[in-house]
N, C-alpha and C positions, 0 to 999 in steps of 0.2 A: 589604506583600503581595508574595509571591514574583513575580518578573518573568514567569515562564512562565504562572502562574495569571492574573496581571493581563492579559497579552496575549491569552490565550484568551477571557476575559470581555469584553475590549474588542472583539475580533474579532467576537464574537457580536452585539454591539450594532449592527454595520453589515452583518450577514450577511443574505443574501436567504432562505436556507433554514434556518439553524441559530440561531434566536432563543432556543431553550431549551437551557440548559447545565446539566448535573449535574457539579459539580466537587468532588472529595474529595482531600485531600492524599495519602492512602494508600488503596489499594483492593486487592482480590485481583486483579481484572482488569476493565478497562473494558468488555471484550467481554461478560463475564458479567453485569455490572450492566445493560448496554444491553439484553440479551435478557430480563432480569427486568422491565425497565420498558417493554418493547415495547408491551404492550397497555394500559398506563396513560396513555401519551402518544400523542395522535393524529397530531401532525405530526412532521416531521423534527427530530432533536435530536442532541446530542453529549454523550458522557460522557468526562470528561478527568481526569487525575490526575498528580501529581508522581512517584508511585512505585507500581509494581505488585508485589505479593508473589507472585502466581501468574500472570504474564503468559502469554497463550496465543498460540502460533504455529501455523503450518500443521501438519497431521497430528498435532495434540495435543502438539507439542513446546513446551518452555518458552521464553518470550521474555523474556530478561533485561531488567529495567527498573529500573536503579539510581536511587536517590533523587536528584531534582533534576538529572539529567543528560540528560534527553531530553524529547521531545514524545510523550506516550502518550494517545491519544484514540480513541474509537470513534464513527464517524459513522453515523447511522441515517437512511436515505432510503426513500421509498416511490414508486418510479418507476412510472408507468402505462404499462408496456411489456410486450410478450410475453416469456414465459419464455426463449425461445431467444435473445433479445438480451442477457439478463442476464450471460452469461459475458464479454461485451465490456466490462463495467463495470471490471474489473480493469485493463484495458489503458489506458483513459482516465485512471484514477486514477494509474497508474504514471507517465504523462506529466505529470500535475499535480505530483506529488512531484518528479520529475526537473527540471522547469522551475523549481521553487522552489529546489532545491539549486543549480542552475546559476547562480542570481543571486548566491550567496554564496561560491562557490569557482571558481577558474579552472583546473579539471582536467577531463579527459574523464570523463563519467558514463555508466554502462552499466546497462541493464535486463536482468536475467536473467528471461526469461519464466517465469511470468506476473507475478510481484509482488515481486521483490527488487531493490533499487537498490545498485549497487556503484561504488566509486571506487578505481582502481588495485588491483583485486583484493580490496578490503576491503568488507564489507557495511556500508552506512550506514543502510539502512532496510529494513524488511519490513512487509508488511501482510497481514491475513487477512480475506477476504470470505466471509460466510455468507449464504445465501438462506433466509429464513424464510417458509413458506407463510402467506399472509394473504388469504384469500378468493380472488378471481379472479387477483390479481396478488401477486407476492412482495415482501417487504420485504428490503432489503439492509442488513446489519450489517457495517460495514467498520472493523476496528481497525488503526490506523496507529501504528508506533513508529519514531521517528527519533532516532538517537544524535546529540545536539548537542554535549555535553561529554564528555570522557574520564572514565572511572571507573577505580578501581584494579583492577577485575576484567576490564578490556577486554583480551582476548588473542585470539590466533589470527587468524581471518579477519574480525574485526569491528573497526570504527574509528568515531570520532566526526567530526562535521562540522568541529570546530575543528582537527582534525589537518591538514586540507587548506586551511584558510583563511589568507589573507595578512594578515588583521587580525581583531580581536576580533569574534565573532559578535554581532550585534544581535538578541537573541532576540525582542524585540517585533516587529521588522521581519520576522523569519523566520516567526513564527506568523501574522502578518497576511497575508503573501504566500502562505503555504500555504493558508489559508482561502480567499483570493481565487482561487487556482488550482484548488482542489478544486471550488469553485462554477462556475468557468469551464468546466472539463472535464466536470463533471456536466451542465451545460447542453448541451454539445456531444454528450454521450452520449445525452441525451434526444431530440435533434433530428437526429442523424446516425448512420450506420453506421460501423463501425470503418474501413471503406475510406477514409473522409475523412481519418483521421489515420495511416493505415497506413505511409506512407512515412516520416513523422517517427518513428514508433515503431521501425520497422526500423533507422533510422539509429543508434539507441541500443542495439540488441540485442547482447548478449554471447554468444549461443549459435549464431547462424546460421553455418554452415560448419564447426562444431566437432563433434567426437565427444563425446557426452554419455551419461550413464546415466539412464534414465527409470524411475521407480518409481511405479506406480499401486497401488490397493488389490488388484489381481488379478495383477500381474506386474512383473518388472524385466528390462530388456534394454538393450543398448548400441545406439546408432544415431547417425547424423549429422543434425544439424538443417539442413534445406535451405530452409525458407520459413515465413513466417507469412502466411496467406491473408487475404482481404478480410473474413473473419468473426473473425479473431483466433486461428484454430486453428493450432497448430504442426504443420508437416509434417516428417516425418523419414524417413530410409531406414535400415532395420535391416541387420544383418550378412548376412541372406539376400537383400538387394536389394529387399525389399518396402517400399513407401511406406505409411506409417501416419499417421493423424491423431490428434493428442494434444489432448484438450480440457482435462484437468486432471491434473497429475502433479508429483512432486518431481523436480527436475532437478539433476544433479551434472555439473559440467564437468570 
């Protein structure tokens, strides 16, 4: 059995939340399958694969998922929290992934608000969070893609974990650690506001103090990132000197 597949299945055996795993060697997208299964499975679950042929990124961009080179999974959770707290979920999960990567490489790691993980200017991980209306409370469908091993198509601003590691990556340990950290920070999310982890998150930020290009569905503008507040909202000051609050956007540094 492939080591990534074996590690995912073993991690589920000891999981507090994700006992149910759907694993396929090849899928169109774990995110797509998760949404198709959403109302068939009552509890939290995970969809995972070795290869996505149509991986989905933010703003409907393609997320490259080469065969046997990364961790590609979608986590489905049903938190019993108010809708205005859901936007903070991304920031807790970003720290869960960052803390996992930090265990395997000795390099500075940065979080590009709200959900990309970088090392030395190279993107190592991205994740997509979608909120699905489900009665009084929303369901969270969170797809995570981590580049573990290099692939022939790896170019530009992307890189794999093994690029920065001083020794061979123990994939089993990586997957196990990631599951543990996702559960740890999901628990923190359920019990605390973002203010509890704000200082830690800010210490990893790659955007604060920098000029950035912000793209939303309705506008694009240049601004300087000045703060991430206690609710996880990015504060920026635009070219006209106006302070704006950014809840969700595509950020270019």
